[in-house]
C-alpha positions in Angstrom: -42.5 45.3 18.0 -39.4 45.7 19.2 -38.7 42.3 21.2 -40.3 40.8 17.8 -36.9 42.1 15.7 -34.6 41.4 17.4 -35.8 37.4 18.0 -36.2 37.5 14.1 -32.8 38.3 14.3 -32.0 35.9 17.2 -33.7 33.7 14.9 -31.9 34.1 11.8 -28.7 34.3 13.1 -29.3 30.8 14.7 -30.3 29.3 11.3 -26.8 30.6 9.5 -24.5 29.0 11.9 -26.7 26.2 11.5 -26.6 26.4 8.1 -22.6 26.8 7.8 -21.9 24.1 10.7 -24.1 21.5 8.0 -21.7 22.8 5.1 -18.7 22.7 7.3 -19.4 18.8 8.3 -20.2 17.6 4.8 -17.2 19.5 3.6 -15.4 17.4 5.8 -16.9 13.8 5.6 -17.4 14.4 1.7 -13.2 14.7 1.6 -12.8 11.5 4.1 -15.3 10.1 2.0 -13.7 10.2 -1.2 -9.8 9.5 -0.5 -8.6 9.0 -4.0 -6.8 5.6 -4.3 -3.7 5.9 -6.4 -2.8 3.1 -8.6 0.6 2.3 -7.9 3.8 0.4 -10.1 6.4 -0.9 -7.6 8.9 1.0 -8.7 6.8 4.0 -6.8 7.2 2.4 -3.9 11.2 2.6 -4.4 12.4 6.4 -3.4 13.7 7.8 -6.7 17.3 8.8 -5.4 17.9 5.0 -3.6 19.8 3.7 -6.4 21.3 6.3 -6.6 25.1 5.2 -6.9 24.8 3.3 -9.0 26.3 4.0 -13.0 25.0 5.3 -15.4 26.5 2.4 -17.2 25.3 -0.2 -15.1 26.5 -2.5 -12.5 29.4 -4.6 -13.7 30.3 -8.3 -12.5 33.0 -6.9 -9.8 30.7 -4.0 -8.1 28.9 -8.0 -7.6 31.9 -9.2 -5.9 32.2 -5.1 -3.7 31.3 -5.7 -0.7 30.8 -1.6 0.4 28.7 -2.3 -3.3 26.2 -4.6 -2.0 25.3 -2.9 1.8 24.8 0.0 -0.8 22.4 -2.0 -2.7 20.8 -3.9 0.6 20.4 -0.1 2.3 18.5 1.4 -0.3 16.1 -1.7 -0.4 15.2 -0.4 3.4 14.6 2.6 1.9 11.1 3.8 2.0 8.6 6.2 -0.6 7.9 8.3 2.1 5.1 10.2 -0.1 2.6 6.5 -0.4 2.7 5.9 3.3 -1.0 6.4 4.6 -2.4 6.6 1.0 -5.1 4.3 0.1 -3.2 2.5 -3.2 -4.3 0.1 -5.7 -1.4 -2.2 -6.6 -0.8 -5.2 -8.5 1.5 -8.4 -8.3 1.2 -12.3 -6.8 0.5 -13.4 -3.8 3.1 -15.5 -1.9 1.5 -17.6 1.2 2.8 -17.6 4.7 0.5 -19.8 6.1 -2.7 -21.4 5.2 -5.1 -23.2 6.1 -5.5 -27.0 4.4 -8.8 -27.3 5.4 -11.7 -27.7 2.6 -11.2 -24.6 1.1 -6.8 -23.4 1.1 -6.8 -20.1 2.6 -5.1 -17.6 4.5 -5.2 -14.8 6.3 -1.8 -12.6 5.7 0.3 -13.3 3.3 3.1 -11.2 1.1 2.3 -9.3 -2.0 5.3 -9.2 -4.2 6.0 -7.9 -7.7 6.5 -11.3 -9.9 5.3 -14.9 -9.6 6.8 -17.1 -7.6 9.4 -14.4 -6.1 10.9 -15.7 -2.4 9.7 -19.2 -3.2 12.9 -20.6 -4.6 14.6 -17.1 -5.4 15.8 -15.3 -3.1 13.7 -12.5 -1.7 12.5 -9.1 -3.3 14.0 -6.3 -1.2 12.0 -5.4 1.4 10.9 -2.3 0.2 8.9 -4.2 -3.0 7.5 -6.3 -1.3 3.9 -5.7 0.6 2.8 -7.9 4.2 -1.0 -8.2 3.2 -3.3 -8.7 6.3 -6.8 -9.5 5.2 -10.2 -8.9 7.7 -11.5 -12.4 6.5 -10.1 -15.3 5.3 -9.6 -15.4 1.2 -8.5 -19.1 -0.8 -5.2 -18.9 -1.8 -4.3 -17.9 -5.7 -2.3 -20.3 -7.7 0.6 -18.7 -8.1 0.6 -17.5 -11.8 -2.8 -16.3 -10.9 -2.5 -11.7 -10.7 -3.7 -10.1 -8.1 -4.9 -6.7 -7.3 -5.3 -5.4 -3.3 -6.5 -2.4 -2.3 -6.2 -0.7 1.2 -3.8 1.4 3.5 0.4 1.8 2.8 1.8 1.4 6.1 5.4 1.4 7.3 6.8 -0.9 9.7 9.9 -1.7 11.1 11.4 -5.0 9.1 9.3 -8.3 9.6 11.6 -11.0 10.0 9.2 -13.6 10.0 8.1 -11.6 6.3 11.0 -11.7 4.8 12.0 -8.3 6.8 9.0 -6.8 4.4 8.5 -2.8 5.2 5.3 -2.5 3.7 2.1 -3.3 5.1 -1.4 -3.3 4.3 -4.8 -4.1 5.6 -6.6 -5.1 2.0 -10.3 -3.5 1.7 -10.1 -5.2 -1.4 -8.9 -8.4 -2.9 -9.6 -8.8 -7.1 -8.4 -11.4 -9.7 -6.9 -9.9 -12.5 -5.7 -11.2 -16.1 -1.8 -11.4 -16.8 -2.6 -8.7 -19.5 -4.2 -5.7 -16.7 -1.2 -6.0 -14.7 0.0 -2.6 -14.1 4.0 -2.5 -13.6 
């Protein structure tokens, strides 16, 4: 009789341990799968303090001729918002293909996402912290210059990528979709 009680206690403890383990695994996997996607605006890629050196009254013409001011502007463009790195984000912008396949479908495997249509084409590129080098798991058709898109993925920081306009952000797109111009999230 005593052996039977000990066996039942052992069986109950084993059941409780298994239940706790299952609950723990459920919590871990549900947290991993429910990672919230942050809807970012472009300015959120820039640290809030990046342009503290700019006077509240604005930039004068003389300041644009001052080498030390221009150096500060360049340095501010290389600053990252560390709070966003490693997060799953969604951000809107415009595709700037680096290279594309001229075959039947005009497709790309990677591109630069920029906040405004036409950036990097005939104008100087935006600051490195206002571009995202986007890699695709499968080729996508090239989008017309004025067609806004939204991308989702994990934002990474990289050293400036020379052949990608010195971009310092990178993302492998888990999702890419066309959006309407009215839906841009600035």
